[in-house]
C-alpha positions in Angstrom: -32.3 19.3 3.1 -32.7 20.4 6.8 -32.7 16.8 8.2 -29.3 17.3 9.9 -26.7 20.1 10.3 -24.2 17.9 8.5 -26.4 17.2 5.4 -26.6 19.6 2.4 -28.1 19.8 -1.0 -25.6 20.5 -3.9 -26.2 23.1 -6.5 -24.1 24.2 -9.5 -23.3 27.4 -7.5 -22.3 25.8 -4.2 -20.5 22.6 -5.2 -16.9 23.9 -5.2 -17.3 25.6 -1.8 -19.5 22.9 -0.2 -17.6 19.9 -1.5 -14.1 20.7 -2.8 -13.2 23.4 -0.3 -14.6 21.6 2.7 -12.8 18.4 1.7 -9.5 20.1 2.7 -10.9 20.2 6.3 -12.3 16.6 6.4 -14.0 14.0 4.3 -17.1 15.0 2.3 -19.4 12.3 0.9 -21.5 13.2 -2.2 -24.5 11.0 -2.8 -25.4 11.1 -6.5 -29.1 10.2 -6.7 -32.2 10.7 -8.9 -35.9 10.7 -7.9 -36.5 7.9 -10.5 -34.2 5.3 -8.7 -35.8 3.5 -5.8 -32.5 2.3 -4.2 -31.5 6.0 -3.8 -34.4 6.5 -1.4 -33.4 3.4 0.5 -29.8 4.6 0.9 -30.6 8.3 1.6 -32.0 8.0 5.2 -29.2 5.5 6.1 -26.6 8.1 5.0 -28.3 10.8 6.9 -28.4 8.6 10.0 -24.6 7.9 9.6 -23.9 11.7 9.3 -25.7 12.2 12.6 -23.9 9.4 14.3 -20.5 10.7 13.2 -21.4 14.1 14.6 -19.7 16.3 12.0 -16.7 14.2 11.3 -17.8 14.2 7.7 -20.2 16.2 5.6 -22.9 14.6 3.5 -23.9 16.3 0.3 -26.9 15.2 -1.8 -26.6 15.8 -5.5 -29.6 15.2 -7.8 -28.0 13.9 -11.0 -31.1 14.7 -13.1 -30.9 18.4 -12.1 -27.0 18.5 -12.3 -26.0 16.2 -15.1 -22.8 18.2 -15.8 -21.5 17.4 -12.3 -22.5 13.8 -12.7 -20.6 13.5 -16.0 -17.6 15.5 -14.5 -17.2 12.7 -11.9 -18.0 9.8 -14.2 -21.2 8.9 -12.5 -23.1 6.5 -14.9 -25.5 4.9 -12.4 -27.2 5.8 -9.1 -26.9 5.6 -6.2 -23.2 6.4 -6.3 -21.4 7.8 -3.3 -18.0 9.5 -3.8 -15.7 10.4 -0.9 -13.9 13.7 -1.5 -10.7 14.5 0.4 -8.2 17.3 -0.2 -10.1 18.3 -3.4 -10.0 14.9 -5.0 -12.2 11.8 -5.2 -10.5 9.4 -2.9 -13.0 6.5 -2.8 -16.3 5.5 -4.5 -19.1 3.1 -3.5 -21.5 2.1 -6.2 -25.0 1.1 -5.1 -26.8 0.8 -1.8 -24.1 -1.1 0.0 -24.6 -2.2 3.7 -23.9 0.4 6.4 -20.8 -1.6 7.4 -19.2 -0.8 4.0 -19.7 2.9 4.5 -18.4 2.7 8.1 -15.3 0.8 7.1 -14.5 3.4 4.5 -15.3 6.4 6.7 -13.2 5.0 9.6 -10.1 4.8 7.3 -10.5 8.5 6.6 -11.4 9.7 10.1 -9.1 7.5 12.2 -6.2 10.0 12.0 -4.6 12.4 9.6 -1.7 10.0 9.1 -3.9 7.0 8.5 -6.1 9.0 6.1 -3.0 10.2 4.2 -1.7 6.6 4.1 -5.0 5.3 2.7 -5.2 8.1 0.2 -1.6 7.6 -0.8 -2.1 4.0 -1.6 -5.3 4.9 -3.5 -3.4 7.6 -5.5 -0.6 5.1 -6.4 -3.2 2.6 -7.6 -4.8 5.3 -9.7 -1.4 6.2 -11.3 -0.9 9.5 -9.4 2.6 8.7 -8.4 3.8 12.1 -7.2 0.7 12.7 -5.2 1.1 9.2 -3.6 4.7 9.9 -2.7 3.8 13.2 -1.0 0.9 11.7 0.9 2.9 8.7 2.1 6.0 10.7 3.0 3.8 13.1 5.1 2.0 10.2 6.7 5.4 8.5 7.6 6.6 11.7 9.3 3.4 12.2 11.2 3.2 8.6 12.5 6.7 7.1 12.5 5.6 4.1 14.6 3.3 2.9 11.9 5.6 0.7 9.8 3.0 0.0 7.2 3.6 3.5 5.8 7.3 3.3 5.1 6.7 -0.3 3.8 4.3 1.0 1.2 6.4 4.0 0.3 9.4 1.7 -0.2 7.3 -0.5 -2.5 6.2 2.5 -4.5 9.8 3.7 -4.9 10.9 0.3 -6.0 8.1 0.0 -8.5 9.1 3.4 -9.9 12.7 2.3 -10.5 14.2 3.9 -7.4 15.5 0.8 -5.7 18.4 2.6 -4.0 16.0 5.1 -2.5 13.7 2.3 -1.3 16.5 0.5 0.4 17.8 3.8 1.9 14.4 4.4 3.4 14.1 1.0 5.0 17.7 1.2 6.3 16.9 4.5 7.9 14.4 2.9 10.2 15.3 2.2 13.8 17.0 -1.2 14.4 14.0 -2.6 16.2 11.7 -1.6 13.2 14.1 -3.2 10.7 13.7 -6.5 12.6 9.9 -6.5 12.2 9.1 -9.5 9.9 7.3 -7.5 7.2 10.1 -4.9 7.0 12.9 -7.5 7.2 11.3 -9.6 4.4 10.7 -6.6 2.2 14.3 -5.4 2.7 15.5 -8.9 1.8 13.5 -8.9 -1.4 14.6 -5.5 -2.5 18.2 -6.1 -1.6 18.3 -9.2 -3.7 16.7 -7.5 -6.6 19.0 -4.4 -6.4 22.1 -6.7 -6.0 21.1 -8.7 -9.1 20.9 -5.4 -11.0 24.4 -4.4 -10.1 26.1 -7.8 -9.7 28.8 -9.1 -12.2 27.8 -11.9 -14.6 27.6 -15.4 -13.3 30.8 -16.4 -15.1 32.8 -13.7 -13.3 31.3 -14.7 -10.0 32.1 -18.4 -10.6 35.7 -17.4 -11.4 35.9 -15.4 -8.1 34.6 -18.4 -6.1 37.0 -20.7 -7.7 39.8 -18.6 -6.3 38.0 -17.7 -3.0 35.4 -20.3 -2.1 34.5 -18.5 1.1 33.8 -15.1 -0.5 30.4 -14.2 1.1 29.8 -11.3 -1.2 30.3 -13.4 -4.3 27.9 -16.1 -2.9 25.3 -13.5 -2.2 25.6 -11.8 -5.6 25.4 -15.3 -7.2 22.2 -15.9 -5.3 20.7 -12.7 -6.5 21.7 -13.4 -10.1 20.2 -16.9 -10.0 17.0 -15.6 -8.5 16.7 -12.9 -11.2 16.9 -15.8 -13.7 14.1 -17.7 -11.8 16.6 -20.4 -10.7 15.2 -20.6 -7.2 16.9 -23.8 -6.1 20.3 -22.5 -7.0 19.6 -19.2 -5.3 18.4 -20.9 -2.2 21.4 -23.1 -2.1 23.6 -20.0 -2.0 21.5 -18.4 0.7 21.5 -21.5 2.8 25.3 -21.7 2.6 25.5 -18.0 3.7 23.0 -18.6 6.6 25.0 -21.7 7.8 28.4 -20.0 7.4 27.9 -16.6 8.9 24.7 -15.4 10.6 26.3 -12.0 11.2 26.8 -11.4 7.5 24.8 -8.3 6.5 22.5 -8.8 9.6 21.7 -12.5 8.9 20.6 -11.7 5.3 21.0 -15.3 4.2 18.4 -16.7 6.6 16.1 -13.7 6.2 16.2 -13.9 2.5 15.3 -17.6 2.6 12.3 -16.8 4.8 11.2 -14.1 2.3 11.5 -16.7 -0.5 9.5 -19.2 1.5 6.7 -16.6 1.8 6.9 -15.8 -1.9 6.6 -19.4 -3.0 4.1 -20.5 -0.3 4.3 -23.1 2.4 3.1 -25.9 0.1 5.8 -25.4 -2.5 8.3 -28.3 -2.6 11.3 -25.9 -2.5 9.9 -24.2 0.6 9.5 -27.6 2.4 12.9 -28.7 1.3 14.9 -25.6 2.3 12.9 -24.9 5.4 13.8 -28.3 6.7 17.5 -27.8 5.6 17.6 -24.4 7.3 16.1 -25.7 10.5 18.5 -28.7 10.6 21.5 -26.5 9.9 20.8 -23.9 12.6 20.0 -26.4 15.4 
């Protein structure tokens, strides 16, 4: 297909070089089509036009699934048109059918915007696909390449937590610069993870109650009690403890009482009765 210098026809012989090898240099879109499917002929010129508009920022490869059924099966193509986005030797995204141009542009822009953004998007996709180690590597590389993009360490911390590495997730968030840790998304995630990790390590409630009977102002015991109650889905009790901490000492663990309450408000939603009750109580206590 000589319609564009960025458009090629796939064959059994050139597929690995044309698609897999080139995908380590930039995104490669493979359009799986057949001459029997009318929508393929509607999509094909649109994709060729996009390839020209993007001026070599991606390669477009046409693959006739009737002539190359083994490749279609290899990549689980059961209907056409299907467009698969290859990056670093892997399928990173798939669009089924002749979607609007805007759908293709949105996907392309995620890959082309920057190496860090591309690695971030692919890391999240790899995690969703169960490829945890690949996701960790992509997200870690992206975080180093673009340290000001806080969405990357946020997602890496979520991955670490989901994989049972809570201490590492917290260590990652706590390694961020002070101004980054104060960003609402990061502060709320840190509060969530800290509560969950504290609940995992805290003494039983009976022991905490005994400590508080002896030392009613023990902030650590109050916080551990909040975490334990939250883990047991006793939100009101947990929020009572966090409100007490917020009112008693805003400096305790960088205002963790107030920040944890805000995180729980977001979790429960603004319409939840507990959110309304404790948001008002927090506002009244701090003013």
